[in-house]
C-alpha positions in Angstrom: 88.9 -12.6 -52.4 89.6 -9.0 -51.5 92.7 -9.0 -53.6 90.8 -10.5 -56.6 88.0 -7.9 -56.3 90.6 -5.1 -56.1 92.4 -6.5 -59.2 89.0 -6.9 -61.0 88.2 -3.2 -60.3 91.7 -2.1 -61.2 91.8 -3.9 -64.6 88.4 -2.4 -65.5 89.4 1.1 -64.4 91.6 1.5 -67.5 88.5 2.4 -69.4 88.0 5.3 -67.1 91.4 6.8 -67.8 90.4 6.8 -71.5 87.0 8.1 -70.6 88.4 11.1 -68.6 90.9 11.9 -71.4 88.0 11.8 -73.9 86.1 14.1 -71.5 89.0 16.5 -71.6 89.3 16.3 -75.3 85.6 17.1 -75.7 86.0 20.1 -73.4 89.2 21.4 -75.1 87.8 21.1 -78.6 85.4 23.9 -77.7 88.0 26.0 -76.1 91.5 25.5 -77.1 92.7 25.8 -80.5 92.1 25.5 -83.5 93.2 27.3 -86.6 90.4 27.1 -89.1 91.5 26.4 -92.6 88.3 28.0 -94.0 87.8 31.4 -95.5 87.7 33.6 -92.4 87.8 33.3 -88.6 85.1 35.3 -86.9 86.1 36.9 -83.7 83.6 36.6 -80.9 81.9 40.0 -80.3 80.0 39.4 -77.1 81.2 41.4 -74.1 80.3 38.7 -71.7 78.8 35.2 -71.9 78.0 32.5 -69.3 76.5 29.2 -70.2 76.0 25.7 -68.8 75.9 22.3 -70.3 74.6 19.2 -68.5 76.7 16.0 -69.0 74.7 12.8 -69.4 75.6 9.1 -69.4 72.9 6.5 -70.0 70.3 9.3 -70.1 71.2 10.4 -66.5 72.9 13.6 -65.6 76.3 12.9 -64.1 78.0 16.4 -64.3 78.1 19.8 -65.9 80.3 22.4 -67.6 80.2 26.1 -66.8 81.7 28.5 -69.2 82.3 32.2 -68.8 83.9 34.4 -71.4 84.8 38.1 -70.5 86.0 40.8 -72.8 88.7 43.0 -71.3 89.1 46.7 -71.9 91.9 46.3 -74.4 89.8 43.9 -76.5 91.5 40.8 -75.1 89.4 38.0 -73.6 89.5 35.7 -70.7 87.9 32.3 -70.5 86.9 30.6 -67.2 85.6 27.1 -67.4 84.7 24.6 -64.7 83.6 21.0 -65.1 82.4 18.5 -62.6 81.8 14.7 -63.0 80.4 12.3 -60.4 81.4 8.8 -61.4 79.9 5.8 -59.6 82.4 3.0 -59.5 81.2 -0.2 -57.8 79.4 1.3 -54.7 81.4 4.5 -54.3 81.1 8.0 -55.9 84.3 9.4 -57.4 84.2 13.1 -58.1 86.3 14.5 -60.9 86.9 18.2 -61.2 88.5 20.2 -64.0 89.0 23.9 -64.3 90.6 26.0 -67.1 91.5 29.6 -67.4 92.8 31.0 -70.7 93.9 34.5 -71.9 93.2 35.4 -75.5 94.3 38.2 -77.8 91.9 40.6 -79.6 91.8 38.2 -82.6 91.0 35.2 -80.3 94.5 33.6 -80.4 95.5 31.8 -77.3 98.2 33.6 -75.1 98.3 31.4 -72.0 96.3 28.9 -70.0 96.2 27.1 -66.7 94.4 23.7 -66.1 93.6 21.8 -62.9 92.4 18.3 -62.8 91.6 16.4 -59.6 90.1 13.0 -58.7 90.5 10.6 -55.8 94.2 9.8 -55.3 95.3 12.2 -58.1 95.8 15.9 -58.7 97.4 17.6 -61.8 98.0 21.2 -62.7 99.4 22.5 -66.0 100.3 26.0 -67.1 101.3 27.1 -70.6 102.2 30.1 -72.8 102.1 30.5 -76.5 105.2 32.0 -78.2 104.7 32.3 -82.0 103.9 28.7 -83.1 105.0 27.0 -79.8 103.1 26.1 -76.7 105.5 25.9 -73.8 104.0 24.2 -70.7 104.8 22.9 -67.3 102.8 20.1 -65.6 102.8 19.2 -61.9 101.2 16.3 -60.1 102.3 17.5 -56.7 105.1 15.0 -56.8 107.0 15.9 -59.9 107.2 18.8 -62.4 107.4 18.2 -66.1 108.1 20.8 -68.8 107.9 20.5 -72.6 107.2 22.4 -75.8 104.5 21.6 -78.4 105.2 23.0 -81.9 102.2 23.8 -84.1 101.8 24.8 -87.7 100.6 28.2 -86.6 99.5 30.0 -83.4 96.4 28.4 -81.9 93.0 30.1 -82.0 90.4 29.6 -79.3 86.9 28.4 -80.3 84.1 28.7 -77.7 80.8 26.9 -77.5 79.5 29.7 -79.7 80.6 28.5 -83.1 78.8 30.9 -85.4 81.9 31.1 -87.6 81.1 27.7 -88.9 77.8 28.9 -90.2 79.3 32.0 -91.9 81.6 30.1 -94.2 79.1 29.2 -96.9 79.6 25.5 -96.1 77.6 23.0 -98.2 76.3 19.7 -97.0 79.0 17.0 -97.2 81.9 19.6 -97.2 84.9 18.6 -95.1 87.9 20.5 -93.8 90.8 19.9 -91.4 91.5 21.7 -88.1 94.7 21.5 -86.1 94.4 21.8 -82.4 96.2 21.6 -79.1 94.9 19.4 -76.3 95.7 20.7 -72.8 94.7 17.5 -71.1 97.1 15.1 -72.9 99.3 18.1 -73.7 99.6 17.2 -77.4 98.7 18.4 -80.9 96.6 16.6 -83.4 94.5 17.2 -86.6 90.8 16.7 -86.7 88.4 16.4 -89.7 85.2 18.4 -89.7 82.2 17.5 -91.9 79.0 19.5 -92.3 75.9 17.3 -92.5 73.3 20.0 -93.1 70.2 21.0 -91.2 68.4 18.3 -89.2 65.4 18.0 -87.0 66.4 16.5 -83.6 64.6 15.6 -80.4 66.4 16.8 -77.3 64.8 16.3 -73.9 61.3 16.2 -75.3 61.7 19.2 -77.6 62.2 19.3 -81.4 65.0 21.5 -82.7 66.1 22.3 -86.2 69.9 22.3 -86.0 73.1 22.3 -88.0 74.8 18.9 -87.7 78.6 18.6 -87.8 80.8 15.5 -87.3 84.3 15.9 -86.1 86.7 13.0 -86.4 90.1 12.7 -84.6 92.2 9.6 -83.9 89.3 7.5 -85.3 86.9 9.0 -82.7 83.7 10.6 -84.1 82.1 13.5 -82.2 78.6 14.7 -83.3 77.5 18.2 -82.4 74.5 20.4 -83.3 74.4 24.2 -83.6 71.4 26.5 -83.6 71.1 29.5 -86.0 73.3 31.6 -83.7 76.0 29.0 -83.7 75.5 27.9 -80.1 76.1 24.2 -79.3 72.8 22.7 -78.2 74.0 19.0 -78.1 77.2 17.1 -78.4 77.9 13.4 -78.3 81.0 11.2 -78.0 81.5 7.4 -78.4 82.6 7.2 -74.8 78.9 7.6 -73.8 79.0 11.3 -73.0 76.2 13.6 -74.1 76.5 17.3 -73.5 73.2 19.3 -73.6 72.8 23.1 -73.3 70.7 23.7 -70.2 69.9 26.4 -67.6 72.1 26.4 -64.5 69.5 25.0 -62.2 69.2 21.9 -64.3 72.8 21.4 -65.3 74.0 21.5 -61.7 71.4 19.2 -60.3 73.5 16.0 -60.0 71.9 13.0 -58.4 74.0 11.3 -55.6 73.4 7.9 -57.1 74.0 7.8 -60.9 74.6 4.9 -63.3 77.3 2.5 -62.4 80.2 3.1 -64.8 82.2 -0.1 -64.8 79.1 -2.2 -65.9 79.5 -0.3 -69.2 83.1 -1.0 -70.0 83.3 -4.7 -70.8 83.4 -6.1 -74.3 81.0 -9.1 -74.6 82.5 -12.4 -75.6 80.8 -14.8 -78.0 81.9 -18.4 -77.7 83.7 -20.1 -74.8 87.2 -19.2 -73.8 89.3 -22.4 -73.8 91.6 -23.4 -71.0 94.8 -21.3 -71.6 97.1 -23.7 -69.8 99.6 -24.9 -72.4 97.8 -23.2 -75.2 100.2 -21.6 -77.7 97.8 -19.8 -80.0 94.2 -18.6 -80.3 91.9 -17.1 -82.9 89.3 -14.3 -82.5 86.7 -12.8 -84.9 86.6 -9.1 -84.4 83.8 -6.8 -85.3 84.9 -3.1 -85.3 83.6 0.2 -86.6 84.5 0.6 -90.3 86.1 4.0 -89.9 88.7 2.8 -87.3 92.3 2.2 -88.4 94.3 -0.1 -86.1 97.5 -2.0 -87.1 96.6 -5.4 -85.7 98.8 -7.4 -88.1 102.0 -6.9 -86.1 104.4 -8.8 -83.8 102.7 -11.8 -82.3 99.3 -10.9 -83.9 98.1 -11.8 -87.4 95.0 -10.2 -88.8 93.2 -11.2 -91.9 89.5 -11.0 -93.0 88.5 -9.9 -89.5 90.2 -13.0 -88.0 92.9 -12.2 -85.4 95.4 -15.0 -84.5 97.7 -14.5 -81.5 100.7 -16.7 -80.9 102.3 -16.9 -77.5 105.9 -15.8 -77.8 108.9 -17.9 -76.9 111.2 -16.2 -74.5 114.7 -15.4 -75.9 117.8 -17.3 -74.8 119.5 -16.5 -71.5 122.3 -14.7 -73.4 119.8 -12.3 -74.9 120.7 -8.8 -75.7 118.6 -5.6 -76.2 117.7 -4.7 -79.8 119.7 -2.2 -81.7 118.1 0.7 -83.6 115.0 1.2 -81.5 115.9 4.7 -80.5 112.3 5.9 -80.0 111.7 3.2 -77.5 114.7 4.2 -75.5 113.8 7.9 -75.2 112.9 9.7 -72.0 109.5 11.4 -72.5 107.2 13.7 -70.6 105.4 10.7 -69.0 108.1 8.0 -69.3 111.0 9.8 -67.5 113.7 7.3 -68.2 116.6 9.7 -67.5 115.2 11.0 -64.2 117.7 10.3 -61.4 115.2 8.4 -59.2 114.3 6.2 -62.1 117.9 5.5 -63.3 119.1 4.9 -59.7 116.3 2.4 -59.1 116.8 0.6 -62.4 120.5 0.3 -61.8 119.9 -1.1 -58.3 117.3 -3.7 -59.5 119.4 -5.0 -62.4 122.9 -4.8 -60.9 123.2 -8.6 -60.7 121.5 -9.3 -64.1 123.7 -11.0 -66.6 121.6 -10.5 -69.8 118.6 -8.7 -71.2 115.9 -11.2 -70.2 117.2 -11.3 -66.6 116.9 -7.5 -66.5 113.3 -7.7 -67.8 112.3 -10.3 -65.2 113.8 -8.4 -62.3 112.3 -5.0 -63.3 108.8 -6.6 -64.0 108.9 -8.4 -60.7 109.8 -5.2 -58.8 106.9 -3.3 -60.4 104.5 -6.1 -59.7 105.5 -6.5 -56.1 105.9 -2.8 -55.1 103.1 -1.0 -56.8 99.8 -1.2 -54.9 97.0 -2.2 -57.4 94.4 0.5 -56.8 92.3 2.3 -59.4 93.6 5.9 -60.0 91.8 8.3 -62.4 94.9 10.0 -63.7 97.2 10.9 -66.6 99.9 8.4 -65.6 103.6 9.1 -65.5 106.5 7.1 -64.2 107.9 9.4 -61.6 104.6 10.1 -59.9 103.9 6.3 -59.8 107.4 5.7 -58.3 106.7 8.3 -55.5 103.1 7.2 -54.7 103.6 3.4 -55.3 99.9 3.2 -56.2 98.2 2.7 -59.5 96.3 0.6 -62.0 97.7 -0.9 -65.2 98.5 2.5 -66.8 100.8 3.4 -63.9 102.4 0.0 -63.9 103.1 0.2 -67.6 104.5 3.8 -67.5 106.9 2.9 -64.6 108.1 -0.3 -66.1 108.7 1.4 -69.5 110.8 4.1 -67.8 112.9 1.5 -65.7 113.5 -0.7 -68.8 114.6 2.2 -71.0 116.9 3.4 -68.3 118.5 -0.1 -68.4 119.0 0.4 -72.2 116.2 -2.1 -73.0 113.8 -0.8 -75.7 110.3 -0.7 -74.1 106.9 0.6 -75.1 103.4 0.8 -73.6 100.7 -1.0 -75.5 96.9 -0.9 -74.9 93.9 -3.0 -75.9 91.8 -5.5 -74.2 92.3 -8.6 -72.1 90.1 -11.4 -70.8 89.0 -11.3 -67.1 86.0 -12.9 -65.3 84.1 -13.9 -68.4 84.5 -10.7 -70.5 87.2 -8.5 -72.1 88.2 -5.2 -70.5 90.3 -2.3 -71.7 93.9 -2.7 -70.4 97.5 -1.5 -70.8 100.7 -3.5 -70.6 104.2 -3.4 -72.1 106.5 -4.9 -74.8 110.3 -5.1 -74.7 112.7 -5.8 -77.6 115.3 -8.5 -77.1 117.2 -10.4 -79.8 115.3 -8.5 -82.6 111.9 -9.7 -81.2 109.2 -7.8 -79.3 108.1 -9.7 -76.2 104.9 -8.8 -74.3 104.6 -8.6 -70.5 102.0 -7.6 -68.0 103.2 -6.3 -64.7 99.8 -6.2 -63.2 99.3 -9.9 -63.8 103.0 -10.8 -63.4 103.1 -12.5 -66.9 106.1 -12.8 -69.2 104.9 -13.2 -71.9 101.4 -11.8 -71.5 98.8 -14.5 -72.1 97.0 -14.8 -75.4 93.9 -13.0 -74.3 95.8 -9.7 -74.5 94.7 -8.1 -77.8 96.8 -5.2 -78.8 95.2 -2.2 -80.6 97.6 0.7 -80.0 101.2 1.4 -79.0 102.3 4.5 -77.2 101.4 6.9 -74.4 98.2 8.8 -73.6 97.9 10.5 -76.9 97.9 7.2 -78.7 95.8 5.3 -76.2 92.9 7.7 -76.6 92.3 6.1 -80.0 90.7 3.2 -78.1 87.8 5.5 -77.5 86.7 4.7 -81.0 86.0 1.1 -80.0 83.9 1.9 -76.9 80.5 0.2 -77.1 81.3 -0.9 -80.7 83.8 -3.7 -80.4 82.7 -7.4 -80.5 84.9 -10.4 -80.0 84.2 -14.1 -80.8 86.5 -17.0 -79.9 86.8 -19.2 -82.9 89.1 -22.0 -81.7 
């Protein structure tokens, strides 16, 4: 029973990884980046500013953000930001802390930054410098150090929670523009779309405000924020359930010890009765999703038409199977899937030394990950090397480590994410796919399944920067079994 309860918690914790990433994205939107493709970028003229925002979930305060912006003697600026979340998971409180320090030029361009993120069982630090159009960074989890370079179209500009420049551009209601940005949490670059919705009356904590409404969309995720006449953010909302509200310090930092239970909010309700999966080769679901989302569901073992998704259980390839040719992207060593790292390659070689073909290698690697990684929820940005050293993780850590081991064995492998059925409902989850004999085969190293059962519904392929797209589904996805 204890093992089942731990697995139940672990499979649901996937949502929290997405949630923490969205939290980081929401923070960085205000502070890191973005080159505005509108008429003029207004430089902040205040000598010093300190502000607080309370973070709410289900109308209860669960954290806060503190911002301080200081103008130096030479006109440059330094940003200090601290954020705190107290997440209640089952019957335990899990504190999450994030801090950012950034140096800016006189014209608000980002020069360098440092970021620290900590949660139970996980710590991460990242430092970066901007050279022309490149952000060069190093990330450390205390176990491994990762370095990489992000290339942007132009040097990044920092935008604070004072966004008066948006109100100085003569924007008209309905006008849209794109903004490129760098995200220091997932350490990636993306484009977002901004739309001005005009002045609106809005009730916030019992008080009526007349505010400028903007909608920002990135990766299918919609963020609503509201500015006063000075351009200060008064309220901000995300689909993950976060609400940020401008408050005085004594309110924002007053965090109750017992807040709302997080995991109760992560399941996707099921309509209809799930059939017995034993011997079942296919299944159909009717999906209800937000109209603005774009997911490629008609792929591999999935067929999607008129909101009906059909999943067919794959047949495993023959015993003389060989890895696919031409899948170079799925063989690469990346920042989080370190397939070429010596500890990964040595272990992969050791596990597969007696394998005679591709499917044997897959079975051996999957069995090793399933048997050797303790299934425990970890609020982290998962990477293979850290997982190998700690031997602890949820489905994200399992998937990252398996992908690295498989790629090191010359088997194309990728991480996929979506939902899977467990204890009467669907929960957000991550697993893997490998390519053998020109066919992609699913597998789940947290459930020890090859192929993964037909309750695994894939929405995205890729690492953290792709998985965050699932945030657009949170609280808005509905699933009905139709056969």
